[in-house]
PDBQT receptor file of N, H, CA, C and O in Angstrom, charges set to zero:
ATOM      1  N   MET A   1       0.807  -1.182   0.018  1.00  0.00    +0.000 N 
ATOM      2  CA  MET A   1       0.003   0.007   0.005  1.00  0.00    +0.000 C 
ATOM      3  C   MET A   1       0.894   1.272  -0.003  1.00  0.00    +0.000 C 
ATOM      4  O   MET A   1       1.960   1.343   0.607  1.00  0.00    +0.000 OA
ATOM      5  N   LEU A   2       0.382   2.223  -0.721  1.00  0.00    +0.000 N 
ATOM      6  H   LEU A   2      -0.485   2.165  -1.217  1.00  0.00    +0.000 HD
ATOM      7  CA  LEU A   2       1.074   3.521  -0.802  1.00  0.00    +0.000 C 
ATOM      8  C   LEU A   2       0.142   4.611  -0.376  1.00  0.00    +0.000 C 
ATOM      9  O   LEU A   2      -1.076   4.444  -0.451  1.00  0.00    +0.000 OA
ATOM     10  N   PHE A   3       0.670   5.719   0.068  1.00  0.00    +0.000 N 
ATOM     11  H   PHE A   3       1.659   5.855   0.128  1.00  0.00    +0.000 HD
ATOM     12  CA  PHE A   3      -0.143   6.858   0.457  1.00  0.00    +0.000 C 
ATOM     13  C   PHE A   3      -0.052   7.971  -0.461  1.00  0.00    +0.000 C 
ATOM     14  O   PHE A   3       1.033   8.310  -0.932  1.00  0.00    +0.000 OA
ATOM     15  N   CYS A   4      -1.224   8.604  -0.761  1.00  0.00    +0.000 N 
ATOM     16  H   CYS A   4      -2.106   8.329  -0.378  1.00  0.00    +0.000 HD
ATOM     17  CA  CYS A   4      -1.315   9.760  -1.660  1.00  0.00    +0.000 C 
ATOM     18  C   CYS A   4      -0.559  10.949  -1.042  1.00  0.00    +0.000 C 
ATOM     19  O   CYS A   4      -0.752  11.255   0.135  1.00  0.00    +0.000 OA
ATOM     20  N   PRO A   5       0.298  11.618  -1.826  1.00  0.00    +0.000 N 
ATOM     21  CA  PRO A   5       0.977  12.770  -1.244  1.00  0.00    +0.000 C 
ATOM     22  C   PRO A   5       0.084  13.976  -1.016  1.00  0.00    +0.000 C 
ATOM     23  O   PRO A   5       0.454  14.892  -0.280  1.00  0.00    +0.000 OA
ATOM     24  N   ARG A   6      -1.121  13.988  -1.655  1.00  0.00    +0.000 N 
ATOM     25  H   ARG A   6      -1.421  13.245  -2.252  1.00  0.00    +0.000 HD
ATOM     26  CA  ARG A   6      -2.021  15.135  -1.452  1.00  0.00    +0.000 C 
ATOM     27  C   ARG A   6      -2.935  14.953  -0.276  1.00  0.00    +0.000 C 
ATOM     28  O   ARG A   6      -3.037  15.834   0.577  1.00  0.00    +0.000 OA
ATOM     29  N   CYS A   7      -3.628  13.780  -0.214  1.00  0.00    +0.000 N 
ATOM     30  H   CYS A   7      -3.545  13.064  -0.908  1.00  0.00    +0.000 HD
ATOM     31  CA  CYS A   7      -4.639  13.658   0.835  1.00  0.00    +0.000 C 
ATOM     32  C   CYS A   7      -4.324  12.557   1.870  1.00  0.00    +0.000 C 
ATOM     33  O   CYS A   7      -5.018  12.423   2.878  1.00  0.00    +0.000 OA
ATOM     34  N   GLY A   8      -3.257  11.771   1.596  1.00  0.00    +0.000 N 
ATOM     35  H   GLY A   8      -2.694  11.880   0.778  1.00  0.00    +0.000 HD
ATOM     36  CA  GLY A   8      -2.845  10.765   2.568  1.00  0.00    +0.000 C 
ATOM     37  C   GLY A   8      -3.618   9.464   2.518  1.00  0.00    +0.000 C 
ATOM     38  O   GLY A   8      -3.408   8.605   3.374  1.00  0.00    +0.000 OA
ATOM     39  N   THR A   9      -4.525   9.277   1.529  1.00  0.00    +0.000 N 
ATOM     40  H   THR A   9      -4.696   9.975   0.834  1.00  0.00    +0.000 HD
ATOM     41  CA  THR A   9      -5.291   8.076   1.416  1.00  0.00    +0.000 C 
ATOM     42  C   THR A   9      -4.419   6.909   1.026  1.00  0.00    +0.000 C 
ATOM     43  O   THR A   9      -3.491   7.064   0.232  1.00  0.00    +0.000 OA
ATOM     44  N   ARG A  10      -4.701   5.742   1.574  1.00  0.00    +0.000 N 
ATOM     45  H   ARG A  10      -5.455   5.617   2.220  1.00  0.00    +0.000 HD
ATOM     46  CA  ARG A  10      -3.990   4.511   1.175  1.00  0.00    +0.000 C 
ATOM     47  C   ARG A  10      -4.467   4.055  -0.159  1.00  0.00    +0.000 C 
ATOM     48  O   ARG A  10      -5.668   4.012  -0.426  1.00  0.00    +0.000 OA
ATOM     49  N   ASN A  11      -3.492   3.699  -1.033  1.00  0.00    +0.000 N 
ATOM     50  H   ASN A  11      -2.517   3.734  -0.815  1.00  0.00    +0.000 HD
ATOM     51  CA  ASN A  11      -3.819   3.223  -2.370  1.00  0.00    +0.000 C 
ATOM     52  C   ASN A  11      -2.983   1.963  -2.660  1.00  0.00    +0.000 C 
ATOM     53  O   ASN A  11      -1.892   1.799  -2.113  1.00  0.00    +0.000 OA
ATOM     54  N   LYS A  12      -3.486   1.105  -3.497  1.00  0.00    +0.000 N 
ATOM     55  H   LYS A  12      -4.372   1.238  -3.942  1.00  0.00    +0.000 HD
ATOM     56  CA  LYS A  12      -2.778  -0.102  -3.894  1.00  0.00    +0.000 C 
ATOM     57  C   LYS A  12      -1.582   0.369  -4.774  1.00  0.00    +0.000 C 
ATOM     58  O   LYS A  12      -1.637   1.419  -5.415  1.00  0.00    +0.000 OA
ATOM     59  N   THR A  13      -0.557  -0.414  -4.773  1.00  0.00    +0.000 N 
ATOM     60  H   THR A  13      -0.513  -1.266  -4.252  1.00  0.00    +0.000 HD
ATOM     61  CA  THR A  13       0.632  -0.070  -5.573  1.00  0.00    +0.000 C 
ATOM     62  C   THR A  13       0.327  -0.105  -7.097  1.00  0.00    +0.000 C 
ATOM     63  O   THR A  13       1.076   0.483  -7.878  1.00  0.00    +0.000 OA
ATOM     64  N   THR A  14      -0.700  -0.749  -7.504  1.00  0.00    +0.000 N 
ATOM     65  H   THR A  14      -1.308  -1.227  -6.870  1.00  0.00    +0.000 HD
ATOM     66  CA  THR A  14      -1.094  -0.824  -8.863  1.00  0.00    +0.000 C 
ATOM     67  C   THR A  14      -1.860   0.405  -9.354  1.00  0.00    +0.000 C 
ATOM     68  O   THR A  14      -2.013   0.572 -10.564  1.00  0.00    +0.000 OA
ATOM     69  N   TYR A  15      -2.329   1.244  -8.490  1.00  0.00    +0.000 N 
ATOM     70  H   TYR A  15      -2.205   1.109  -7.507  1.00  0.00    +0.000 HD
ATOM     71  CA  TYR A  15      -3.137   2.434  -8.842  1.00  0.00    +0.000 C 
ATOM     72  C   TYR A  15      -2.256   3.506  -9.419  1.00  0.00    +0.000 C 
ATOM     73  O   TYR A  15      -1.159   3.740  -8.911  1.00  0.00    +0.000 OA
ATOM     74  N   ASN A  16      -2.706   4.174 -10.479  1.00  0.00    +0.000 N 
ATOM     75  H   ASN A  16      -3.597   3.984 -10.892  1.00  0.00    +0.000 HD
ATOM     76  CA  ASN A  16      -2.013   5.309 -11.079  1.00  0.00    +0.000 C 
ATOM     77  C   ASN A  16      -2.546   6.667 -10.573  1.00  0.00    +0.000 C 
ATOM     78  O   ASN A  16      -1.888   7.703 -10.667  1.00  0.00    +0.000 OA
ATOM     79  N   TYR A  17      -3.803   6.596 -10.021  1.00  0.00    +0.000 N 
ATOM     80  H   TYR A  17      -4.338   5.755  -9.945  1.00  0.00    +0.000 HD
ATOM     81  CA  TYR A  17      -4.460   7.763  -9.505  1.00  0.00    +0.000 C 
ATOM     82  C   TYR A  17      -4.999   7.466  -8.111  1.00  0.00    +0.000 C 
ATOM     83  O   TYR A  17      -5.416   6.337  -7.853  1.00  0.00    +0.000 OA
ATOM     84  N   CYS A  18      -5.004   8.439  -7.204  1.00  0.00    +0.000 N 
ATOM     85  H   CYS A  18      -4.665   9.356  -7.413  1.00  0.00    +0.000 HD
ATOM     86  CA  CYS A  18      -5.557   8.280  -5.879  1.00  0.00    +0.000 C 
ATOM     87  C   CYS A  18      -7.053   7.975  -5.966  1.00  0.00    +0.000 C 
ATOM     88  O   CYS A  18      -7.802   8.638  -6.684  1.00  0.00    +0.000 OA
ATOM     89  N   ARG A  19      -7.457   6.966  -5.222  1.00  0.00    +0.000 N 
ATOM     90  H   ARG A  19      -6.849   6.428  -4.639  1.00  0.00    +0.000 HD
ATOM     91  CA  ARG A  19      -8.872   6.551  -5.306  1.00  0.00    +0.000 C 
ATOM     92  C   ARG A  19      -9.816   7.526  -4.635  1.00  0.00    +0.000 C 
ATOM     93  O   ARG A  19     -11.028   7.448  -4.834  1.00  0.00    +0.000 OA
ATOM     94  N   LYS A  20      -9.263   8.473  -3.818  1.00  0.00    +0.000 N 
ATOM     95  H   LYS A  20      -8.278   8.536  -3.657  1.00  0.00    +0.000 HD
ATOM     96  CA  LYS A  20     -10.130   9.474  -3.159  1.00  0.00    +0.000 C 
ATOM     97  C   LYS A  20     -10.110  10.832  -3.854  1.00  0.00    +0.000 C 
ATOM     98  O   LYS A  20     -11.159  11.370  -4.208  1.00  0.00    +0.000 OA
ATOM     99  N   CYS A  21      -8.906  11.383  -4.047  1.00  0.00    +0.000 N 
ATOM    100  H   CYS A  21      -8.055  10.946  -3.759  1.00  0.00    +0.000 HD
ATOM    101  CA  CYS A  21      -8.814  12.742  -4.616  1.00  0.00    +0.000 C 
ATOM    102  C   CYS A  21      -8.474  12.805  -6.093  1.00  0.00    +0.000 C 
ATOM    103  O   CYS A  21      -8.593  13.862  -6.713  1.00  0.00    +0.000 OA
ATOM    104  N   GLY A  22      -8.059  11.701  -6.654  1.00  0.00    +0.000 N 
ATOM    105  H   GLY A  22      -7.962  10.842  -6.151  1.00  0.00    +0.000 HD
ATOM    106  CA  GLY A  22      -7.759  11.653  -8.087  1.00  0.00    +0.000 C 
ATOM    107  C   GLY A  22      -6.407  12.097  -8.543  1.00  0.00    +0.000 C 
ATOM    108  O   GLY A  22      -6.118  12.088  -9.739  1.00  0.00    +0.000 OA
ATOM    109  N   LYS A  23      -5.518  12.511  -7.558  1.00  0.00    +0.000 N 
ATOM    110  H   LYS A  23      -5.752  12.518  -6.586  1.00  0.00    +0.000 HD
ATOM    111  CA  LYS A  23      -4.196  12.943  -7.912  1.00  0.00    +0.000 C 
ATOM    112  C   LYS A  23      -3.422  11.809  -8.552  1.00  0.00    +0.000 C 
ATOM    113  O   LYS A  23      -3.498  10.657  -8.124  1.00  0.00    +0.000 OA
ATOM    114  N   LYS A  24      -2.645  12.175  -9.631  1.00  0.00    +0.000 N 
ATOM    115  H   LYS A  24      -2.584  13.111  -9.979  1.00  0.00    +0.000 HD
ATOM    116  CA  LYS A  24      -1.845  11.153 -10.306  1.00  0.00    +0.000 C 
ATOM    117  C   LYS A  24      -0.713  10.759  -9.327  1.00  0.00    +0.000 C 
ATOM    118  O   LYS A  24      -0.036  11.600  -8.735  1.00  0.00    +0.000 OA
ATOM    119  N   ILE A  25      -0.554   9.423  -9.198  1.00  0.00    +0.000 N 
ATOM    120  H   ILE A  25      -1.103   8.739  -9.679  1.00  0.00    +0.000 HD
ATOM    121  CA  ILE A  25       0.454   8.880  -8.249  1.00  0.00    +0.000 C 
ATOM    122  C   ILE A  25       1.488   8.180  -9.131  1.00  0.00    +0.000 C 
ATOM    123  O   ILE A  25       1.161   7.291  -9.917  1.00  0.00    +0.000 OA
ATOM    124  N   LYS A  26       2.706   8.593  -8.983  1.00  0.00    +0.000 N 
ATOM    125  H   LYS A  26       2.972   9.315  -8.345  1.00  0.00    +0.000 HD
ATOM    126  CA  LYS A  26       3.806   7.955  -9.709  1.00  0.00    +0.000 C 
ATOM    127  C   LYS A  26       4.852   7.471  -8.652  1.00  0.00    +0.000 C 
ATOM    128  O   LYS A  26       5.455   8.281  -7.947  1.00  0.00    +0.000 OA
ATOM    129  N   TYR A  27       5.032   6.206  -8.574  1.00  0.00    +0.000 N 
ATOM    130  H   TYR A  27       4.542   5.549  -9.147  1.00  0.00    +0.000 HD
ATOM    131  CA  TYR A  27       6.009   5.688  -7.619  1.00  0.00    +0.000 C 
ATOM    132  C   TYR A  27       6.904   4.698  -8.306  1.00  0.00    +0.000 C 
ATOM    133  O   TYR A  27       6.470   3.974  -9.202  1.00  0.00    +0.000 OA
ATOM    134  N   SER A  28       8.149   4.660  -7.894  1.00  0.00    +0.000 N 
ATOM    135  H   SER A  28       8.501   5.248  -7.166  1.00  0.00    +0.000 HD
ATOM    136  CA  SER A  28       9.093   3.651  -8.449  1.00  0.00    +0.000 C 
ATOM    137  C   SER A  28       9.119   2.462  -7.520  1.00  0.00    +0.000 C 
ATOM    138  O   SER A  28       8.584   2.527  -6.413  1.00  0.00    +0.000 OA
ATOM    139  N   ILE A  29       9.715   1.404  -7.941  1.00  0.00    +0.000 N 
ATOM    140  H   ILE A  29      10.149   1.351  -8.840  1.00  0.00    +0.000 HD
ATOM    141  CA  ILE A  29       9.871   0.221  -7.078  1.00  0.00    +0.000 C 
ATOM    142  C   ILE A  29      10.611   0.532  -5.835  1.00  0.00    +0.000 C 
ATOM    143  O   ILE A  29      10.323  -0.027  -4.777  1.00  0.00    +0.000 OA
ATOM    144  N   GLU A  30      11.589   1.440  -5.937  1.00  0.00    +0.000 N 
ATOM    145  H   GLU A  30      11.823   1.894  -6.797  1.00  0.00    +0.000 HD
ATOM    146  CA  GLU A  30      12.380   1.869  -4.737  1.00  0.00    +0.000 C 
ATOM    147  C   GLU A  30      11.527   2.489  -3.662  1.00  0.00    +0.000 C 
ATOM    148  O   GLU A  30      11.760   2.275  -2.473  1.00  0.00    +0.000 OA
ATOM    149  N   ASP A  31      10.533   3.263  -4.077  1.00  0.00    +0.000 N 
ATOM    150  H   ASP A  31      10.344   3.437  -5.043  1.00  0.00    +0.000 HD
ATOM    151  CA  ASP A  31       9.613   3.902  -3.129  1.00  0.00    +0.000 C 
ATOM    152  C   ASP A  31       8.835   2.864  -2.363  1.00  0.00    +0.000 C 
ATOM    153  O   ASP A  31       8.628   3.019  -1.160  1.00  0.00    +0.000 OA
ATOM    154  N   THR A  32       8.399   1.818  -3.017  1.00  0.00    +0.000 N 
ATOM    155  H   THR A  32       8.566   1.692  -3.994  1.00  0.00    +0.000 HD
ATOM    156  CA  THR A  32       7.593   0.789  -2.351  1.00  0.00    +0.000 C 
ATOM    157  C   THR A  32       8.448  -0.008  -1.381  1.00  0.00    +0.000 C 
ATOM    158  O   THR A  32       7.970  -0.407  -0.319  1.00  0.00    +0.000 OA
ATOM    159  N   LYS A  33       9.705  -0.245  -1.732  1.00  0.00    +0.000 N 
ATOM    160  H   LYS A  33      10.094   0.079  -2.595  1.00  0.00    +0.000 HD
ATOM    161  CA  LYS A  33      10.566  -1.028  -0.837  1.00  0.00    +0.000 C 
ATOM    162  C   LYS A  33      10.847  -0.257   0.465  1.00  0.00    +0.000 C 
ATOM    163  O   LYS A  33      10.810  -0.830   1.554  1.00  0.00    +0.000 OA
ATOM    164  N   SER A  34      11.131   1.061   0.336  1.00  0.00    +0.000 N 
ATOM    165  H   SER A  34      11.161   1.527  -0.549  1.00  0.00    +0.000 HD
ATOM    166  CA  SER A  34      11.406   1.841   1.540  1.00  0.00    +0.000 C 
ATOM    167  C   SER A  34      10.208   2.004   2.428  1.00  0.00    +0.000 C 
ATOM    168  O   SER A  34      10.352   2.070   3.648  1.00  0.00    +0.000 OA
ATOM    169  N   SER A  35       9.022   2.070   1.852  1.00  0.00    +0.000 N 
ATOM    170  H   SER A  35       8.905   2.016   0.861  1.00  0.00    +0.000 HD
ATOM    171  CA  SER A  35       7.809   2.275   2.715  1.00  0.00    +0.000 C 
ATOM    172  C   SER A  35       7.507   1.065   3.532  1.00  0.00    +0.000 C 
ATOM    173  O   SER A  35       6.901   1.185   4.597  1.00  0.00    +0.000 OA
ATOM    174  N   LYS A  36       7.912  -0.133   3.070  1.00  0.00    +0.000 N 
ATOM    175  H   LYS A  36       8.404  -0.230   2.204  1.00  0.00    +0.000 HD
ATOM    176  CA  LYS A  36       7.622  -1.294   3.862  1.00  0.00    +0.000 C 
ATOM    177  C   LYS A  36       8.527  -1.414   5.086  1.00  0.00    +0.000 C 
ATOM    178  O   LYS A  36       8.146  -2.064   6.059  1.00  0.00    +0.000 OA
ATOM    179  N   LYS A  37       9.688  -0.819   5.066  1.00  0.00    +0.000 N 
ATOM    180  H   LYS A  37       9.998  -0.290   4.275  1.00  0.00    +0.000 HD
ATOM    181  CA  LYS A  37      10.597  -0.843   6.189  1.00  0.00    +0.000 C 
ATOM    182  C   LYS A  37      10.226   0.140   7.284  1.00  0.00    +0.000 C 
ATOM    183  O   LYS A  37      10.639  -0.024   8.432  1.00  0.00    +0.000 OA
ATOM    184  N   GLU A  38       9.461   1.144   6.947  1.00  0.00    +0.000 N 
ATOM    185  H   GLU A  38       9.125   1.277   6.015  1.00  0.00    +0.000 HD
ATOM    186  CA  GLU A  38       9.133   2.164   7.912  1.00  0.00    +0.000 C 
ATOM    187  C   GLU A  38       8.090   1.689   8.936  1.00  0.00    +0.000 C 
ATOM    188  O   GLU A  38       7.167   0.959   8.576  1.00  0.00    +0.000 OA
ATOM    189  N   PHE A  39       8.224   2.089  10.185  1.00  0.00    +0.000 N 
ATOM    190  H   PHE A  39       8.974   2.682  10.477  1.00  0.00    +0.000 HD
ATOM    191  CA  PHE A  39       7.201   1.824  11.192  1.00  0.00    +0.000 C 
ATOM    192  C   PHE A  39       7.181   2.984  12.153  1.00  0.00    +0.000 C 
ATOM    193  O   PHE A  39       8.143   3.743  12.265  1.00  0.00    +0.000 OA
ATOM    194  N   ILE A  40       6.069   3.106  12.844  1.00  0.00    +0.000 N 
ATOM    195  H   ILE A  40       5.287   2.489  12.753  1.00  0.00    +0.000 HD
ATOM    196  CA  ILE A  40       5.845   4.231  13.738  1.00  0.00    +0.000 C 
ATOM    197  C   ILE A  40       5.860   3.666  15.161  1.00  0.00    +0.000 C 
ATOM    198  O   ILE A  40       5.194   2.673  15.456  1.00  0.00    +0.000 OA
ATOM    199  N   GLU A  41       6.621   4.306  16.023  1.00  0.00    +0.000 N 
ATOM    200  H   GLU A  41       7.162   5.112  15.783  1.00  0.00    +0.000 HD
ATOM    201  CA  GLU A  41       6.733   3.855  17.414  1.00  0.00    +0.000 C 
ATOM    202  C   GLU A  41       6.499   5.092  18.307  1.00  0.00    +0.000 C 
ATOM    203  O   GLU A  41       6.970   6.194  18.023  1.00  0.00    +0.000 OA
ATOM    204  N   PHE A  42       5.772   4.862  19.365  1.00  0.00    +0.000 N 
ATOM    205  H   PHE A  42       5.390   3.967  19.595  1.00  0.00    +0.000 HD
ATOM    206  CA  PHE A  42       5.526   5.927  20.373  1.00  0.00    +0.000 C 
ATOM    207  C   PHE A  42       5.714   5.318  21.741  1.00  0.00    +0.000 C 
ATOM    208  O   PHE A  42       4.997   4.397  22.132  1.00  0.00    +0.000 OA
ATOM    209  N   LYS A  43       6.707   5.852  22.480  1.00  0.00    +0.000 N 
ATOM    210  H   LYS A  43       7.290   6.601  22.163  1.00  0.00    +0.000 HD
ATOM    211  CA  LYS A  43       7.005   5.316  23.825  1.00  0.00    +0.000 C 
ATOM    212  C   LYS A  43       6.239   6.164  24.843  1.00  0.00    +0.000 C 
ATOM    213  O   LYS A  43       6.456   7.368  24.980  1.00  0.00    +0.000 OA
ATOM    214  N   ILE A  44       5.324   5.471  25.558  1.00  0.00    +0.000 N 
ATOM    215  H   ILE A  44       5.148   4.493  25.446  1.00  0.00    +0.000 HD
ATOM    216  CA  ILE A  44       4.473   6.134  26.583  1.00  0.00    +0.000 C 
ATOM    217  C   ILE A  44       5.352   6.388  27.817  1.00  0.00    +0.000 C 
ATOM    218  O   ILE A  44       5.406   7.517  28.306  1.00  0.00    +0.000 OA
ATOM    219  N   ASN A  45       6.023   5.379  28.313  1.00  0.00    +0.000 N 
ATOM    220  H   ASN A  45       5.979   4.462  27.916  1.00  0.00    +0.000 HD
ATOM    221  CA  ASN A  45       6.895   5.446  29.433  1.00  0.00    +0.000 C 
ATOM    222  C   ASN A  45       7.910   4.297  29.331  1.00  0.00    +0.000 C 
ATOM    223  O   ASN A  45       8.030   3.681  28.272  1.00  0.00    +0.000 OA
ATOM    224  N   ASN A  46       8.650   3.996  30.427  1.00  0.00    +0.000 N 
ATOM    225  H   ASN A  46       8.553   4.497  31.287  1.00  0.00    +0.000 HD
ATOM    226  CA  ASN A  46       9.627   2.907  30.339  1.00  0.00    +0.000 C 
ATOM    227  C   ASN A  46       9.034   1.539  30.254  1.00  0.00    +0.000 C 
ATOM    228  O   ASN A  46       9.757   0.564  30.046  1.00  0.00    +0.000 OA
ATOM    229  N   TYR A  47       7.717   1.430  30.411  1.00  0.00    +0.000 N 
ATOM    230  H   TYR A  47       7.130   2.222  30.580  1.00  0.00    +0.000 HD
ATOM    231  CA  TYR A  47       7.092   0.113  30.393  1.00  0.00    +0.000 C 
ATOM    232  C   TYR A  47       6.131  -0.120  29.238  1.00  0.00    +0.000 C 
ATOM    233  O   TYR A  47       5.866  -1.267  28.878  1.00  0.00    +0.000 OA
ATOM    234  N   ILE A  48       5.609   0.944  28.654  1.00  0.00    +0.000 N 
ATOM    235  H   ILE A  48       5.825   1.876  28.946  1.00  0.00    +0.000 HD
ATOM    236  CA  ILE A  48       4.571   0.854  27.619  1.00  0.00    +0.000 C 
ATOM    237  C   ILE A  48       5.058   1.524  26.286  1.00  0.00    +0.000 C 
ATOM    238  O   ILE A  48       5.487   2.678  26.285  1.00  0.00    +0.000 OA
ATOM    239  N   THR A  49       4.979   0.774  25.175  1.00  0.00    +0.000 N 
ATOM    240  H   THR A  49       4.631  -0.163  25.176  1.00  0.00    +0.000 HD
ATOM    241  CA  THR A  49       5.361   1.317  23.908  1.00  0.00    +0.000 C 
ATOM    242  C   THR A  49       4.204   0.929  22.907  1.00  0.00    +0.000 C 
ATOM    243  O   THR A  49       3.701  -0.195  22.921  1.00  0.00    +0.000 OA
ATOM    244  N   LEU A  50       3.825   1.898  22.063  1.00  0.00    +0.000 N 
ATOM    245  H   LEU A  50       4.233   2.811  22.052  1.00  0.00    +0.000 HD
ATOM    246  CA  LEU A  50       2.838   1.617  21.024  1.00  0.00    +0.000 C 
ATOM    247  C   LEU A  50       3.584   1.593  19.698  1.00  0.00    +0.000 C 
ATOM    248  O   LEU A  50       4.458   2.426  19.458  1.00  0.00    +0.000 OA
ATOM    249  N   LYS A  51       3.234   0.621  18.819  1.00  0.00    +0.000 N 
ATOM    250  H   LYS A  51       2.523  -0.055  19.014  1.00  0.00    +0.000 HD
ATOM    251  CA  LYS A  51       3.854   0.551  17.515  1.00  0.00    +0.000 C 
ATOM    252  C   LYS A  51       2.776   0.311  16.469  1.00  0.00    +0.000 C 
ATOM    253  O   LYS A  51       1.849  -0.473  16.669  1.00  0.00    +0.000 OA
ATOM    254  N   LEU A  52       2.925   1.011  15.346  1.00  0.00    +0.000 N 
ATOM    255  H   LEU A  52       3.679   1.648  15.184  1.00  0.00    +0.000 HD
ATOM    256  CA  LEU A  52       2.014   0.764  14.223  1.00  0.00    +0.000 C 
ATOM    257  C   LEU A  52       2.653  -0.249  13.324  1.00  0.00    +0.000 C 
ATOM    258  O   LEU A  52       3.688   0.022  12.714  1.00  0.00    +0.000 OA
ATOM    259  N   GLU A  53       2.042  -1.439  13.228  1.00  0.00    +0.000 N 
ATOM    260  H   GLU A  53       1.201  -1.658  13.723  1.00  0.00    +0.000 HD
ATOM    261  CA  GLU A  53       2.557  -2.550  12.430  1.00  0.00    +0.000 C 
ATOM    262  C   GLU A  53       1.507  -3.094  11.540  1.00  0.00    +0.000 C 
ATOM    263  O   GLU A  53       0.475  -3.573  12.010  1.00  0.00    +0.000 OA
ATOM    264  N   LYS A  54       1.746  -3.032  10.223  1.00  0.00    +0.000 N 
ATOM    265  H   LYS A  54       2.584  -2.642   9.841  1.00  0.00    +0.000 HD
ATOM    266  CA  LYS A  54       0.833  -3.491   9.202  1.00  0.00    +0.000 C 
ATOM    267  C   LYS A  54      -0.593  -2.852   9.365  1.00  0.00    +0.000 C 
ATOM    268  O   LYS A  54      -1.619  -3.509   9.191  1.00  0.00    +0.000 OA
ATOM    269  N   GLY A  55      -0.584  -1.602   9.691  1.00  0.00    +0.000 N 
ATOM    270  H   GLY A  55       0.250  -1.068   9.832  1.00  0.00    +0.000 HD
ATOM    271  CA  GLY A  55      -1.828  -0.830   9.777  1.00  0.00    +0.000 C 
ATOM    272  C   GLY A  55      -2.556  -1.027  11.081  1.00  0.00    +0.000 C 
ATOM    273  O   GLY A  55      -3.680  -0.542  11.210  1.00  0.00    +0.000 OA
ATOM    274  N   LYS A  56      -1.988  -1.706  12.055  1.00  0.00    +0.000 N 
ATOM    275  H   LYS A  56      -1.075  -2.100  11.950  1.00  0.00    +0.000 HD
ATOM    276  CA  LYS A  56      -2.654  -1.918  13.382  1.00  0.00    +0.000 C 
ATOM    277  C   LYS A  56      -1.740  -1.439  14.498  1.00  0.00    +0.000 C 
ATOM    278  O   LYS A  56      -0.516  -1.538  14.428  1.00  0.00    +0.000 OA
ATOM    279  N   THR A  57      -2.385  -0.920  15.522  1.00  0.00    +0.000 N 
ATOM    280  H   THR A  57      -3.381  -0.839  15.579  1.00  0.00    +0.000 HD
ATOM    281  CA  THR A  57      -1.599  -0.495  16.717  1.00  0.00    +0.000 C 
ATOM    282  C   THR A  57      -1.393  -1.670  17.646  1.00  0.00    +0.000 C 
ATOM    283  O   THR A  57      -2.336  -2.341  18.066  1.00  0.00    +0.000 OA
ATOM    284  N   VAL A  58      -0.116  -1.897  17.956  1.00  0.00    +0.000 N 
ATOM    285  H   VAL A  58       0.650  -1.352  17.615  1.00  0.00    +0.000 HD
ATOM    286  CA  VAL A  58       0.245  -2.985  18.870  1.00  0.00    +0.000 C 
ATOM    287  C   VAL A  58       0.851  -2.381  20.100  1.00  0.00    +0.000 C 
ATOM    288  O   VAL A  58       1.740  -1.532  20.038  1.00  0.00    +0.000 OA
ATOM    289  N   ILE A  59       0.333  -2.852  21.254  1.00  0.00    +0.000 N 
ATOM    290  H   ILE A  59      -0.389  -3.542  21.305  1.00  0.00    +0.000 HD
ATOM    291  CA  ILE A  59       0.826  -2.322  22.575  1.00  0.00    +0.000 C 
ATOM    292  C   ILE A  59       1.840  -3.338  23.127  1.00  0.00    +0.000 C 
ATOM    293  O   ILE A  59       1.546  -4.530  23.212  1.00  0.00    +0.000 OA
ATOM    294  N   TYR A  60       3.040  -2.852  23.503  1.00  0.00    +0.000 N 
ATOM    295  H   TYR A  60       3.279  -1.883  23.434  1.00  0.00    +0.000 HD
ATOM    296  CA  TYR A  60       4.063  -3.624  24.101  1.00  0.00    +0.000 C 
ATOM    297  C   TYR A  60       4.233  -3.209  25.578  1.00  0.00    +0.000 C 
ATOM    298  O   TYR A  60       4.401  -2.025  25.872  1.00  0.00    +0.000 OA
ATOM    299  N   VAL A  61       4.188  -4.184  26.501  1.00  0.00    +0.000 N 
ATOM    300  H   VAL A  61       4.051  -5.145  26.262  1.00  0.00    +0.000 HD
ATOM    301  CA  VAL A  61       4.360  -3.894  27.860  1.00  0.00    +0.000 C 
ATOM    302  C   VAL A  61       5.592  -4.641  28.362  1.00  0.00    +0.000 C 
ATOM    303  O   VAL A  61       5.703  -5.856  28.202  1.00  0.00    +0.000 OA
ATOM    304  N   LYS A  62       6.523  -3.890  28.977  1.00  0.00    +0.000 N 
ATOM    305  H   LYS A  62       6.432  -2.902  29.107  1.00  0.00    +0.000 HD
ATOM    306  CA  LYS A  62       7.748  -4.470  29.485  1.00  0.00    +0.000 C 
ATOM    307  C   LYS A  62       7.523  -5.139  30.839  1.00  0.00    +0.000 C 
ATOM    308  O   LYS A  62       6.947  -4.548  31.752  1.00  0.00    +0.000 OA
ATOM    309  N   ARG A  63       7.974  -6.344  30.947  1.00  0.00    +0.000 N 
ATOM    310  H   ARG A  63       8.442  -6.825  30.205  1.00  0.00    +0.000 HD
ATOM    311  CA  ARG A  63       7.833  -7.036  32.307  1.00  0.00    +0.000 C 
ATOM    312  C   ARG A  63       8.872  -6.528  33.240  1.00  0.00    +0.000 C 
ATOM    313  O   ARG A  63       9.986  -6.193  32.837  1.00  0.00    +0.000 OA
ATOM    314  N   VAL A  64       8.503  -6.470  34.506  1.00  0.00    +0.000 N 
ATOM    315  H   VAL A  64       7.598  -6.743  34.832  1.00  0.00    +0.000 HD
ATOM    316  CA  VAL A  64       9.421  -6.012  35.511  1.00  0.00    +0.000 C 
ATOM    317  C   VAL A  64      10.006  -7.132  36.278  1.00  0.00    +0.000 C 
ATOM    318  O   VAL A  64      10.814  -6.908  37.179  1.00  0.00    +0.000 OA
TER     319      VAL A  64
């Protein structure tokens, strides 16, 4: 999945235009490879961390 640079909507890699706003989307194979490696992480405190993985929020709790 790729994100539209104009509106942020998720689009399939086979789409040439954004399915929501219609902006022409041009991506190379290199763009799709780098986007798969990215992940979002938010540390709440020393014990709780939130991560966005495959479009879902996962909560990690560190054992003491």
